[in-house]
N, C-alpha and C positions, 0 to 999 in steps of 0.2 A: 460350701455350706451357706445356707440361708437361715435367717431367724425372723420369724414373724411374731410380733407382739400384740396381745389382746389384753386390755385392761378391763377388769370387772370389780369395781369397788376397791377393796384392799388386797385383791389378788391379781397378779399378772401371770398370764399364760404365754409361754414361749414355744412356738412350734418350730422345731429344729429339723432341717433336712440336709442330707449329705453326709460327708465324712467329718468327724471331729478328731482332728489329728494335730500334729505339731504346728501346722500352719494356721489352723482355724480355731484351735482351743483357746488362745488368748482372747479372741473375739467373743466366744461364748462366755468365758470367765468374766470379762468386762461387762457383758450384757446382764449376766446374773447379778453381779454386784451392784450394777446401776439400778436394777429392779428393786433391790432391797433398800435403796435410798428413797424409793417412791411408795413401796407397798410392804406389807408384813408377810405376805404369802406368795410364793412363786411355784408355778406348775410347769414342768418341762415335758412337752409332748415330743417324745423321741420316735414317733411312728415313722418318720422319714429318715432316721439315722441308719446308715448302713455300715459304718465303721467307727470304732472308738479306740483311740490310742491311750497310752499312759498319760499323755498331756491332757487328754479329755477327762481322764479319771481325776487328775489333779484339779481341774476346773470344777468338777462335781463336788470334790471334797471341800474346796474353798467355799463353794455355794452352801453346802450343808453346815459348815462351821459358822458362816455368816448368819444363816437362818437361826441357828441355836443362840448365837450371841445377841440377836435382836428379838428373841422370844417369838420368832416366826416359824414358818415351815417351808420346806422345799420338797415337793413331791414330783415323782416321775410317772408318766403314763404312756401307754402304747409302745412299750419297749419290745423291740423285735427279739426273737429267740437268740440269734447270734450275739447281740449286744447283752442280753440278760446272762448269757453264758460267760461272757467276759466279766460282768459284774459279780457273778457268783464265784468264779475262779479266783478273783482278787479279794473277795471278802466284802466288797462294796454292797452286795445285796442285803447284808445284815446291818449296814449303816444308813442306807438310803430308804426313803419311804416310797411305796408304789401304790397307785390307785388304779 
């Protein structure tokens, strides 16, 4: 997994590529939490994500909770159909925000 960061004012966009699994999810989680130390809004570009495990879901949940606690937002974009299916089946599609 690779993560590319782009800063635009009070928003940080993270372009994530590869698999978000037990090995890589801690890196994503740490990056999301780090972004909320610097900015109020985080956008996750999941266009390059081809796999999302339960560990990845946990990272997304912690990111969403952090956003809410800081009166910020975490939004997802370019989510591929197989990943969206995982998010829908687990109920995450009703918790996360998509643009």
